Wavefront OBJ file of the C-alpha trace (Angstrom):
o trace
v -61.640 -42.919 153.224
v -58.297 -42.337 151.478
v -60.032 -42.464 148.107
v -62.299 -39.548 149.014
v -59.705 -37.497 150.893
v -58.554 -35.436 147.852
v -62.157 -34.578 147.085
v -62.887 -33.524 150.663
v -59.761 -31.373 150.744
v -60.771 -29.699 147.475
v -64.255 -29.026 148.833
v -62.718 -27.418 151.902
v -60.540 -25.194 149.693
v -63.531 -24.223 147.577
v -65.605 -23.367 150.633
v -62.796 -21.321 152.138
v -62.229 -19.433 148.898
v -65.855 -18.935 147.880
v -67.443 -18.080 151.227
v -70.940 -16.741 150.629
v -70.161 -14.148 147.965
v -72.269 -13.732 144.874
v -70.969 -15.091 141.524
v -69.422 -12.737 138.984
v -68.519 -13.218 135.322
v -65.316 -11.157 135.494
v -62.311 -13.424 134.838
v -58.894 -12.440 136.169
v -57.278 -13.356 132.849
v -53.653 -13.413 133.953
v -54.287 -15.989 136.704
v -56.539 -18.101 134.493
v -54.101 -18.099 131.590
v -51.348 -19.538 133.763
v -53.715 -22.087 135.295
v -53.769 -20.528 138.771
v -57.477 -21.202 139.233
v -57.589 -21.006 143.056
v -55.886 -17.592 142.822
v -58.393 -16.461 140.247
v -61.276 -17.628 142.398
v -59.901 -15.878 145.479
v -60.393 -12.607 143.618
v -63.731 -13.592 142.123
v -65.373 -16.312 144.198
v -67.999 -18.497 142.544
v -67.067 -17.197 139.094
v -68.813 -19.726 136.816
v -66.522 -18.995 133.878
v -63.382 -19.683 135.923
v -64.898 -22.887 137.295
v -65.787 -24.007 133.772
v -62.213 -23.382 132.610
v -60.819 -25.290 135.572
v -63.254 -28.135 134.907
v -62.228 -28.422 131.258
v -58.553 -28.377 132.249
v -59.141 -31.186 134.764
v -61.055 -33.277 132.223
v -58.305 -32.831 129.632
v -55.684 -33.866 132.195
v -57.720 -36.965 133.168
v -57.945 -35.722 136.753
v -61.305 -37.385 137.213
v -61.915 -36.890 140.923
v -61.037 -33.202 140.741
v -63.281 -32.813 137.684
v -66.202 -34.516 139.454
v -65.787 -32.216 142.457
v -65.691 -29.099 140.274
v -68.673 -30.233 138.233
v -70.728 -30.933 141.348
v -69.893 -27.442 142.631
v -70.939 -25.901 139.310
v -74.210 -27.816 139.522
v -74.775 -26.592 143.071
v -74.199 -23.002 141.928
v -75.929 -23.018 138.567
v -78.059 -26.168 138.289
v -78.128 -29.074 135.869
v -77.918 -28.684 132.102
v -77.880 -31.347 129.393
v -74.150 -30.794 128.880
v -73.457 -31.187 132.607
v -75.418 -34.438 132.669
v -73.329 -35.680 129.749
v -70.084 -34.596 131.409
v -71.072 -36.156 134.718
v -71.990 -39.457 133.038
v -68.662 -39.526 131.187
v -66.700 -38.810 134.360
v -68.329 -41.542 136.465
v -68.634 -44.122 133.676
v -65.782 -46.261 134.999
v -66.385 -45.883 138.742
v -70.190 -46.155 138.636
v -71.363 -47.381 135.207
v -74.938 -48.017 136.335
v -75.388 -44.444 137.546
v -73.744 -43.113 134.381
v -76.375 -44.932 132.335
v -79.139 -43.346 134.444
v -77.850 -39.899 133.483
v -77.414 -40.867 129.836
v -80.990 -42.073 129.624
v -82.199 -38.638 130.747
v -80.498 -37.116 127.696
v -82.435 -39.166 125.125
v -84.703 -36.898 123.116
v -85.375 -38.782 119.866
v -82.868 -36.745 117.863
v -79.652 -37.754 116.123
v -77.840 -36.809 119.338
v -79.217 -40.036 120.771
v -77.031 -42.228 118.552
v -73.892 -42.083 120.701
v -75.944 -42.370 123.898
v -77.842 -45.406 122.631
v -74.599 -47.164 121.766
v -73.311 -46.593 125.296
v -76.561 -47.844 126.828
v -76.513 -50.936 124.608
v -72.988 -51.836 125.742
v -74.144 -51.558 129.357
v -77.296 -53.602 128.709
v -75.277 -56.399 127.136
v -72.843 -56.433 130.056
v -75.731 -56.723 132.521
v -77.726 -59.161 130.348
v -80.720 -56.858 130.073
v -81.662 -58.372 126.734
v -85.090 -56.761 126.466
v -83.748 -53.249 126.964
v -80.816 -53.963 124.626
v -83.296 -54.957 121.916
v -85.351 -51.821 122.558
v -82.291 -49.570 122.402
v -81.055 -51.300 119.238
v -84.459 -50.793 117.644
v -84.224 -47.087 118.455
v -80.682 -46.906 117.122
v -81.622 -48.582 113.833
v -84.522 -46.137 113.454
v -82.153 -43.192 113.849
v -79.313 -44.691 111.812
v -80.615 -47.341 109.371
v -77.084 -47.845 108.007
v -75.581 -48.937 111.346
v -74.615 -52.478 110.359
v -73.459 -53.440 113.845
v -76.827 -52.452 115.322
v -78.658 -54.341 112.575
v -76.568 -57.449 113.175
v -76.924 -57.354 116.958
v -80.675 -56.736 116.766
v -80.967 -59.710 114.410
v -79.236 -61.977 116.931
v -81.590 -60.879 119.710
v -84.601 -61.221 117.407
v -83.768 -64.633 115.887
v -85.271 -66.812 118.651
v -88.600 -64.973 118.415
v -88.930 -64.120 114.711
v -86.447 -65.661 112.292
v -87.960 -63.831 109.298
v -87.324 -60.418 110.850
v -83.836 -61.576 111.822
v -83.109 -62.619 108.231
v -84.263 -59.216 106.971
v -81.980 -57.420 109.432
v -79.052 -59.687 108.552
v -79.588 -59.001 104.858
v -79.205 -55.293 105.526
v -76.172 -55.838 107.771
v -74.488 -57.929 105.065
v -74.197 -54.831 102.885
v -71.420 -53.677 105.225
v -68.082 -55.184 104.224
v -66.884 -55.521 107.808
v -69.898 -57.628 108.813
v -70.630 -59.259 105.467
v -69.250 -62.707 106.306
v -70.733 -62.902 109.793
v -74.152 -61.726 108.620
v -74.194 -64.246 105.767
v -73.100 -67.043 108.087
v -75.889 -66.246 110.549
v -78.408 -66.047 107.697
v -77.250 -69.397 106.351
v -77.627 -71.057 109.773
v -81.136 -69.664 110.271
v -82.227 -70.690 106.752
v -80.632 -74.145 106.914
v -82.438 -74.974 110.141
v -85.713 -73.231 109.290
v -87.687 -76.494 109.464
v -85.903 -77.903 112.510
v -87.107 -77.478 116.088
v -86.466 -73.989 117.401
v -83.910 -75.308 119.885
v -81.762 -76.667 117.038
v -81.734 -73.407 115.092
v -80.946 -71.327 118.177
v -78.272 -73.764 119.328
v -76.476 -73.732 115.981
v -76.512 -69.951 115.893
v -75.220 -69.846 119.462
v -72.395 -72.255 118.618
v -71.341 -70.006 115.743
v -71.195 -67.027 118.083
v -68.991 -69.021 120.456
v -66.653 -69.654 117.520
v -66.699 -65.925 116.733
v -66.012 -65.001 120.364
v -69.199 -62.952 120.648
v -69.754 -64.042 124.197
v -72.698 -61.880 125.281
v -74.840 -62.924 122.313
v -73.643 -66.525 122.564
v -74.813 -66.590 126.176
v -78.180 -65.127 125.235
v -78.819 -67.705 122.509
v -77.455 -70.701 124.422
v -79.604 -69.730 127.397
v -82.617 -69.661 125.115
v -81.629 -73.047 123.706
v -81.238 -74.486 127.213
v -84.713 -73.251 128.109
v -86.132 -75.205 125.169
v -83.958 -78.314 125.508
v -81.804 -78.761 128.600
v -80.454 -82.187 127.633
v -77.430 -81.082 125.620
v -74.183 -81.252 127.627
v -72.332 -79.482 124.795
v -74.692 -76.496 124.990
v -74.389 -76.549 128.774
v -70.572 -76.570 128.642
v -70.338 -73.783 126.069
v -72.813 -71.699 128.030
v -70.386 -72.062 130.928
v -67.558 -70.919 128.654
v -69.553 -67.830 127.653
v -70.056 -66.999 131.327
v -66.357 -67.533 132.079
v -65.355 -65.246 129.227
v -67.438 -62.446 130.694
v -65.863 -62.660 134.128
v -68.387 -64.927 135.821
v -67.984 -68.524 137.013
v -69.141 -70.974 134.382
v -67.658 -74.011 136.133
v -70.942 -75.391 137.602
v -72.344 -75.794 134.083
v -69.075 -77.145 132.662
v -68.674 -79.617 135.533
v -72.228 -80.859 135.082
v -71.611 -81.394 131.362
v -68.288 -83.147 132.061
v -69.962 -85.547 134.479
v -72.438 -86.545 131.787
v -70.049 -86.908 128.836
v -66.478 -87.028 130.164
v -64.989 -87.987 126.795
v -66.709 -85.381 124.612
v -64.036 -83.220 122.891
v -66.102 -80.030 123.001
v -66.928 -80.454 126.689
v -63.248 -81.151 127.395
v -62.354 -78.029 125.428
v -64.735 -76.027 127.617
v -63.201 -77.462 130.804
v -59.672 -76.723 129.581
v -60.579 -73.167 128.687
v -62.022 -72.681 132.150
v -58.812 -73.847 133.843
v -56.615 -71.764 131.540
v -58.599 -68.670 132.451
v -58.106 -69.572 136.108
v -54.350 -69.934 135.586
v -54.108 -73.719 136.062
v -52.207 -74.362 132.836
v -51.189 -77.935 133.713
v -54.807 -78.992 134.217
v -55.850 -77.209 131.031
v -53.122 -78.821 128.937
v -53.829 -82.326 130.278
v -57.512 -82.022 129.332
v -56.706 -80.537 125.923
v -54.278 -83.295 125.042
v -56.998 -85.879 125.682
v -59.494 -83.856 123.661
v -57.045 -83.410 120.777
v -56.386 -87.151 120.648
v -60.117 -87.761 120.147
v -60.652 -84.868 117.720
v -57.320 -84.025 116.018
v -58.869 -81.894 113.259
v -60.697 -79.479 115.567
v -59.072 -76.020 115.142
v -60.628 -74.708 118.377
v -58.823 -77.365 120.412
v -55.540 -76.707 118.593
v -55.960 -72.966 119.194
v -56.536 -73.530 122.885
v -53.403 -75.697 123.156
v -51.473 -72.943 121.385
v -52.840 -70.378 123.826
v -51.785 -72.470 126.823
v -48.221 -72.753 125.505
v -48.224 -69.023 124.787
v -49.372 -68.254 128.311
v -46.587 -70.498 129.596
v -44.070 -68.496 127.585
v -43.240 -71.476 125.325
v -43.446 -69.503 122.095
v -41.810 -72.166 119.925
v -44.440 -74.734 121.022
v -47.193 -72.132 120.614
v -45.987 -71.481 117.061
v -46.353 -75.147 116.099
v -49.933 -75.218 117.296
v -50.923 -71.830 115.889
v -49.550 -72.923 112.517
v -51.667 -76.066 112.818
v -54.710 -73.878 113.479
v -54.008 -72.001 110.250
v -53.827 -75.283 108.319
v -56.951 -76.761 109.914
v -59.115 -73.684 109.301
v -57.858 -72.019 106.098
v -61.289 -70.546 105.324
v -62.080 -69.274 108.808
v -61.205 -65.588 109.089
v -61.482 -65.620 112.879
v -58.885 -68.357 113.332
v -56.577 -66.785 110.755
v -56.766 -63.461 112.591
v -55.963 -65.217 115.869
v -52.790 -66.663 114.353
v -51.640 -63.321 112.923
v -52.369 -61.570 116.233
v -50.077 -64.047 117.993
v -47.130 -63.164 115.762
v -47.892 -59.439 116.006
v -48.462 -59.249 119.738
v -45.418 -61.366 120.568
v -43.299 -59.825 117.777
v -42.109 -63.374 117.195
v -40.814 -64.706 113.852
v -42.640 -61.797 112.295
v -40.304 -61.536 109.314
v -40.829 -65.219 108.415
v -43.892 -67.120 109.656
v -45.816 -64.025 110.691
v -45.383 -62.229 107.376
v -46.229 -65.345 105.375
v -49.379 -65.997 107.429
v -50.552 -62.388 107.229
v -49.931 -62.101 103.495
v -51.722 -65.353 102.716
v -54.685 -64.412 104.914
v -54.952 -60.983 103.260
v -55.086 -62.702 99.875
v -57.674 -65.221 101.075
v -59.854 -62.611 102.790
v -59.330 -59.427 100.734
v -62.542 -57.874 102.103
v -61.857 -58.538 105.783
v -60.764 -55.188 107.222
v -59.262 -56.688 110.390
v -57.063 -59.116 108.460
v -55.987 -56.495 105.929
v -55.198 -54.113 108.803
v -53.155 -56.824 110.516
v -51.174 -57.408 107.336
v -50.518 -53.675 107.141
v -49.405 -53.651 110.760
v -46.980 -56.529 110.130
v -45.480 -54.597 107.212
v -45.177 -51.500 109.394
v -43.348 -53.357 112.173
v -40.975 -54.796 109.553
v -40.164 -51.287 108.330
v -42.023 -51.490 104.999
v -43.852 -48.237 105.639
v -44.997 -47.521 102.073
v -46.485 -51.012 101.672
v -48.055 -50.727 105.114
v -49.622 -47.398 104.131
v -51.246 -49.019 101.113
v -52.719 -51.924 103.089
v -53.938 -49.735 105.931
v -55.688 -47.374 103.530
v -57.340 -50.419 101.970
v -58.464 -51.631 105.393
v -59.934 -48.216 106.221
v -61.771 -48.170 102.908
v -63.312 -51.513 103.848
v -64.142 -50.371 107.378
v -63.395 -46.775 108.432
v -64.142 -47.683 112.060
v -61.540 -50.473 112.312
v -59.482 -49.564 115.368
v -56.407 -51.633 114.478
v -56.217 -49.938 111.080
v -56.777 -46.484 112.555
v -54.047 -46.898 115.159
v -51.476 -48.305 112.729
v -52.380 -45.597 110.196
v -51.647 -43.023 112.887
v -48.222 -44.622 113.360
v -47.553 -44.360 109.618
v -48.621 -40.716 109.563
v -46.431 -39.988 112.578
v -43.427 -41.589 110.868
v -44.094 -39.483 107.780
v -44.245 -36.277 109.826
v -47.972 -35.666 109.352
v -48.796 -34.927 112.990
v -52.321 -33.670 112.253
v -53.366 -36.919 110.564
v -51.601 -38.956 113.246
v -53.423 -37.021 115.965
v -56.789 -37.545 114.274
v -56.166 -41.293 114.017
v -54.989 -41.701 117.606
v -57.805 -39.540 118.924
v -60.398 -41.647 117.092
v -58.987 -44.812 118.675
v -58.855 -43.231 122.133
v -62.456 -42.044 121.886
v -63.863 -45.286 120.471
v -61.778 -48.155 121.858
v -62.998 -49.909 125.002
v -60.958 -49.486 128.148
v -57.812 -51.561 127.680
v -54.426 -51.794 126.045
v -55.265 -50.211 122.686
v -56.958 -47.211 124.273
v -53.962 -46.719 126.564
v -51.573 -46.946 123.606
v -53.611 -44.328 121.754
v -53.420 -41.925 124.701
v -49.666 -42.439 125.099
v -49.258 -41.768 121.380
v -51.278 -38.565 121.692
v -49.091 -37.432 124.567
v -45.950 -38.286 122.601
v -46.919 -36.055 119.686
v -47.846 -33.180 122.023
v -51.620 -33.392 121.828
v -53.490 -30.749 123.802
v -57.250 -31.141 124.154
l 1 2 3 4 5 6 7 8 9 10 11 12 13 14 15 16 17 18 19 20 21 22 23 24 25 26 27 28 29 30 31 32 33 34 35 36 37 38 39 40 41 42 43 44 45 46 47 48 49 50 51 52 53 54 55 56 57 58 59 60 61 62 63 64 65 66 67 68 69 70 71 72 73 74 75 76 77 78 79 80 81 82 83 84 85 86 87 88 89 90 91 92 93 94 95 96 97 98 99 100 101 102 103 104 105 106 107 108 109 110 111 112 113 114 115 116 117 118 119 120 121 122 123 124 125 126 127 128 129 130 131 132 133 134 135 136 137 138 139 140 141 142 143 144 145 146 147 148 149 150 151 152 153 154 155 156 157 158 159 160 161 162 163 164 165 166 167 168 169 170 171 172 173 174 175 176 177 178 179 180 181 182 183 184 185 186 187 188 189 190 191 192 193 194 195 196 197 198 199 200 201 202 203 204 205 206 207 208 209 210 211 212 213 214 215 216 217 218 219 220 221 222 223 224 225 226 227 228 229 230 231 232 233 234 235 236 237 238 239 240 241 242 243 244 245 246 247 248 249 250 251 252 253 254 255 256 257 258 259 260 261 262 263 264 265 266 267 268 269 270 271 272 273 274 275 276 277 278 279 280 281 282 283 284 285 286 287 288 289 290 291 292 293 294 295 296 297 298 299 300 301 302 303 304 305 306 307 308 309 310 311 312 313 314 315 316 317 318 319 320 321 322 323 324 325 326 327 328 329 330 331 332 333 334 335 336 337 338 339 340 341 342 343 344 345 346 347 348 349 350 351 352 353 354 355 356 357 358 359 360 361 362 363 364 365 366 367 368 369 370 371 372 373 374 375 376 377 378 379 380 381 382 383 384 385 386 387 388 389 390 391 392 393 394 395 396 397 398 399 400 401 402 403 404 405 406 407 408 409 410 411 412 413 414 415 416 417 418 419 420 421 422 423 424 425 426 427 428 429 430 431 432 433 434 435 436 437 438 439 440 441 442 443 444 445 446 447 448 449 450 451 452 453 454
């Protein structure tokens, strides 16, 4: 009840102010200009223009409940429009994502305007495991934007179990994008290498690669398909449980079943340890990982998990030893190298020594990986080498203009150099495109700091 109280109060105010008078388009400018919208409406009840101004002000101020109330009143007065459907979907996206998608679907009309809507629907489909609709939406997105490498890559992953030739064609197109080049080639190589093997083998190997890449939704899809074809693999079972855990569901039944069958398997032990770390039982996780590491000391995934446990414990010196081992065990794996650099950046720990050396070496090893180049630029920025950071961040944005880490750090460089317009553009891009989380919040705080007014 408390959650809805502000909305009910606002409705009561609106009803008291509006009464039953007819709408007018005359705006009392003085009241509107100083933001006194209730005063303005008392003089001109049901004025659509005043309500629109108030709505836009509420949206800009992130006053979501007030904005929803105002928008609903506008709809009651003046009906639905395409723009009001879009606004309503945006406003309820966090509180009621399923209903937001219903409204977004009504806006699809086959034009280029669909591109942003399709991307939002695809994200929702993947989160709800509606694979068939995700594939349909990705097909529509690729038709509208044939250069969307992410859509090509994702559609290939969903297509691979049914038609590997089509998947290879899509991956070939996705590989033209520098940001996805390595992943697309890796997926192509797996599909081609196992072309003559049973379908379960090909799908399993592709699913295992996606686990390594941390692409949990697609890993779950492929490992589920593999399990349907061959349910005898405890490793597949355990990693399917990991994929479920990583998406906020309970993967323990699958992991426990795999552990009962092969209690000494390093990969299954890794899955069990990851489960317990996510649940906060660090002692149990570390005990399992130490046994797994003893049986498979060259496995970078196990070393990375041990490092993550020590990091979560706050033992940064121990975490450093294990993250450095990860870097040595997987020198040609961009994902592991990025994980190591992110540790030094996020913890701001030994950044001027180990962190800088790791980032510089990785940037030299993977000169076309936008995320790694952006991370190197961010390390330089934190260390006060702004000019060098500027160079690396521009290089990262040339490789991938959509890279959020590069965009945010570039905004910081522009802000330091006094270019508030460029800084605002960079922060705004991150805020509008980053998923809900830390980076998006940082972008908004940065916009507020530089005096952004929407």
